[in-house]
C-alpha positions as CSV (number, residue, x, y, z in Angstrom):
1,M,17.2,29.4,-63.5
2,L,17.8,25.9,-65.0
3,K,19.1,27.3,-68.2
4,S,22.0,29.1,-66.5
5,L,23.1,26.0,-64.5
6,P,25.6,24.6,-66.9
7,F,27.4,27.9,-67.1
8,L,27.3,28.2,-63.3
9,L,28.8,24.8,-62.9
10,F,31.6,25.6,-65.4
11,L,32.5,28.7,-63.4
12,L,32.7,26.7,-60.1
13,T,35.0,24.2,-61.5
14,S,37.4,26.7,-62.9
15,V,38.1,28.3,-59.5
16,E,41.6,27.4,-58.2
17,L,41.8,26.0,-54.7
18,F,44.7,25.8,-52.3
19,A,44.7,22.8,-50.0
20,T,46.9,22.3,-47.0
21,E,49.4,19.6,-46.8
22,F,47.0,17.7,-44.5
23,E,44.0,18.0,-46.8
24,T,46.1,16.9,-49.8
25,Q,47.3,13.9,-47.7
26,I,43.7,12.7,-46.8
27,Q,42.3,13.3,-50.3
28,L,41.1,10.2,-52.1
29,E,41.4,9.5,-55.8
30,E,37.6,9.2,-56.1
31,Y,34.5,9.5,-53.9
32,Q,33.8,6.8,-51.4
33,T,30.3,6.0,-50.3
34,H,29.2,5.2,-46.7
35,S,25.5,4.3,-45.9
36,I,23.8,5.2,-42.7
37,P,20.3,3.7,-41.9
38,I,17.6,6.2,-41.1
39,A,14.3,5.9,-39.3
40,D,12.0,5.2,-42.3
41,G,14.2,2.1,-43.2
42,S,16.0,3.8,-46.2
43,Q,19.8,4.6,-46.2
44,W,21.4,8.0,-46.1
45,Q,24.5,8.2,-48.4
46,F,27.7,9.9,-47.5
47,Q,30.0,10.5,-50.6
48,S,33.4,11.7,-49.5
49,R,36.5,12.7,-51.4
50,Y,38.4,12.8,-48.2
51,E,39.4,10.1,-45.6
52,L,37.5,11.6,-42.6
53,P,35.7,10.0,-39.6
54,I,32.0,10.0,-40.3
55,T,31.2,9.1,-36.7
56,L,32.5,10.3,-33.3
57,D,33.4,6.8,-32.3
58,A,35.9,6.7,-35.2
59,V,37.7,9.9,-34.2
60,E,40.4,8.5,-31.8
61,S,41.5,5.7,-34.1
62,Y,41.5,8.2,-37.1
63,A,43.6,10.6,-35.1
64,K,46.1,7.9,-34.1
65,H,46.3,6.6,-37.7
66,Q,47.0,10.1,-39.0
67,Q,49.3,11.1,-36.3
68,L,47.1,14.0,-35.2
69,E,46.2,15.5,-31.8
70,I,42.6,16.1,-31.0
71,K,40.6,18.4,-28.7
72,I,37.0,17.6,-28.0
73,Q,34.7,20.2,-26.6
74,E,30.9,20.7,-26.2
75,R,29.5,23.5,-28.3
76,S,26.0,25.0,-28.1
77,F,24.5,26.8,-31.1
78,N,21.5,29.1,-31.3
79,Q,19.2,28.5,-34.4
80,S,16.5,31.0,-33.5
81,S,18.2,34.3,-33.8
82,G,19.5,36.2,-36.9
83,G,23.0,36.7,-38.2
84,G,24.7,33.3,-39.0
85,G,21.7,31.3,-37.7
86,C,19.6,30.2,-40.6
87,G,16.8,28.7,-38.6
88,H,14.4,27.0,-41.2
89,S,15.8,28.6,-44.3
90,P,16.5,26.5,-47.4
91,A,20.2,26.7,-46.6
92,C,19.6,24.6,-43.5
93,I,18.3,21.8,-45.7
94,I,21.8,21.8,-47.4
95,V,23.6,21.8,-44.1
96,L,21.7,19.1,-42.1
97,P,20.8,15.7,-43.3
98,F,17.2,14.4,-43.0
99,Y,18.0,12.0,-40.2
100,L,18.8,14.9,-38.1
101,L,15.8,17.1,-38.8
102,D,14.9,17.1,-35.1
103,M,17.9,19.4,-34.7
104,L,16.0,22.1,-36.8
105,T,13.1,22.1,-34.4
106,A,15.2,23.0,-31.3
107,D,16.2,26.6,-30.5
108,T,19.5,25.4,-29.2
109,V,21.6,22.6,-30.5
110,T,24.6,21.0,-28.7
111,L,27.3,19.3,-30.7
112,D,30.7,17.7,-30.0
113,Q,33.4,19.8,-31.8
114,V,36.6,17.9,-32.5
115,S,39.5,20.0,-33.5
116,F,42.4,18.2,-35.1
117,Y,46.0,19.5,-34.8
118,H,49.4,18.3,-36.3
119,Q,52.3,19.3,-34.2
120,S,50.0,21.9,-32.4
121,E,48.9,23.5,-35.7
122,W,45.2,23.5,-36.4
123,Q,44.1,21.4,-39.4
124,I,40.3,21.0,-39.3
125,D,37.2,21.1,-37.1
126,M,34.5,18.5,-37.3
127,F,31.1,18.6,-35.5
128,Y,29.1,15.6,-34.4
129,S,25.5,15.4,-33.4
130,R,24.3,14.3,-29.9
131,P,23.4,11.7,-29.1
132,H,23.7,10.3,-32.7
133,G,27.5,10.8,-32.9
134,Q,27.1,11.6,-36.7
135,L,29.1,14.1,-38.6
136,V,27.0,17.2,-39.3
137,R,29.4,20.0,-40.1
138,I,33.0,20.7,-41.1
139,K,35.0,23.8,-40.6
140,S,37.9,23.9,-43.2
141,D,39.4,26.4,-45.6
142,T,38.9,24.2,-48.6
143,I,36.6,21.3,-47.6
144,S,32.8,21.6,-47.6
145,M,30.1,19.2,-46.5
146,L,26.8,19.7,-48.4
147,S,23.6,17.6,-48.0
148,S,20.3,17.1,-49.8
149,T,17.1,15.9,-48.2
150,L,15.6,15.2,-51.6
151,I,18.2,12.5,-52.6
152,Q,19.2,11.7,-49.0
153,Q,22.8,12.3,-49.7
154,T,25.8,14.2,-48.2
155,I,28.8,15.3,-50.3
156,I,32.2,15.9,-48.7
157,G,34.7,17.5,-51.1
158,E,36.6,20.6,-52.2
159,N,34.4,23.7,-51.8
160,Q,33.3,24.3,-55.3
161,Q,33.6,20.6,-56.3
162,A,31.3,19.5,-53.5
163,M,28.7,22.0,-54.8
164,V,29.1,20.9,-58.3
165,Q,28.9,17.2,-57.4
166,L,25.7,17.7,-55.4
167,S,24.1,20.0,-58.0
168,Q,24.7,17.6,-60.8
169,Q,23.1,14.7,-58.7
170,L,20.1,16.9,-57.9
171,I,19.6,17.9,-61.5
172,A,19.8,14.3,-62.6
173,Q,16.8,13.6,-60.5
174,L,14.7,16.3,-62.0
175,P,13.0,14.1,-64.6
176,K,12.0,11.6,-61.9
177,L,10.2,14.2,-59.8
178,Q,6.5,13.8,-59.9
179,T,4.9,15.8,-57.0
180,T,4.7,19.5,-56.3
181,E,6.4,18.8,-52.9
182,E,9.3,17.2,-54.6
183,L,9.7,20.0,-57.1
184,S,9.5,22.6,-54.4
185,L,12.2,21.0,-52.4
186,F,14.3,20.6,-55.5
187,K,14.1,24.3,-56.1
188,K,14.8,25.2,-52.5
189,E,17.9,23.0,-52.3
190,L,19.4,24.1,-55.6
191,S,18.7,27.8,-55.0
192,G,20.0,27.6,-51.3
193,M,23.2,25.8,-52.3
194,S,26.4,27.4,-51.2
195,Y,29.7,26.4,-49.6
196,P,30.1,28.1,-46.3
197,V,33.9,28.5,-45.7
198,Q,34.7,28.7,-42.0
199,N,31.1,29.6,-41.2
200,L,28.6,27.7,-39.0
201,P,24.9,27.3,-39.6
202,F,24.1,28.5,-36.1
203,N,25.1,31.3,-33.7
204,V,27.7,30.3,-31.2
205,L,26.5,30.5,-27.7
206,N,29.7,29.4,-25.9
207,G,33.3,28.6,-26.7
């Protein structure tokens, strides 16, 4: 599997993307890093290529600054059934950061969905955890949010580029992995990596 990774990454970087005017406007020249403290005293790193609100508290000021309208609604998602719900599959590790692993143990998860509009035209949906108020999911045509428990990091970027960025950072950690558990997690995260365009990690129960 590792031998084919360079070719896979090359293919991903060669795919042409079509961003909306809004997405182009909020795109940054390079990744910016935000750190969030987690329970064990370490830091979870958010690396984002886009200017987006990482916390729910920042949504209103962000919308005002970007001249956007917002709609906030409570959404419940079922993790235990089939279909779009991945339950405890490796893909979940990519979707949800470590500091929100308690969400994986619940059959039903409730999130705050924030829909952003410009002149009544939908731009992007962002989902925030309860009661943490941390960004856990993005619904967009061209922007993906991928996370790794192994390196405690979340990447927000263009669909293929986000996958490439996280894959490269995971592979860079391979020589440092020493335990069977670390190697197993590395394999799960890398093999389960994908960019889910306009798909959610759970089955929608309402809305």
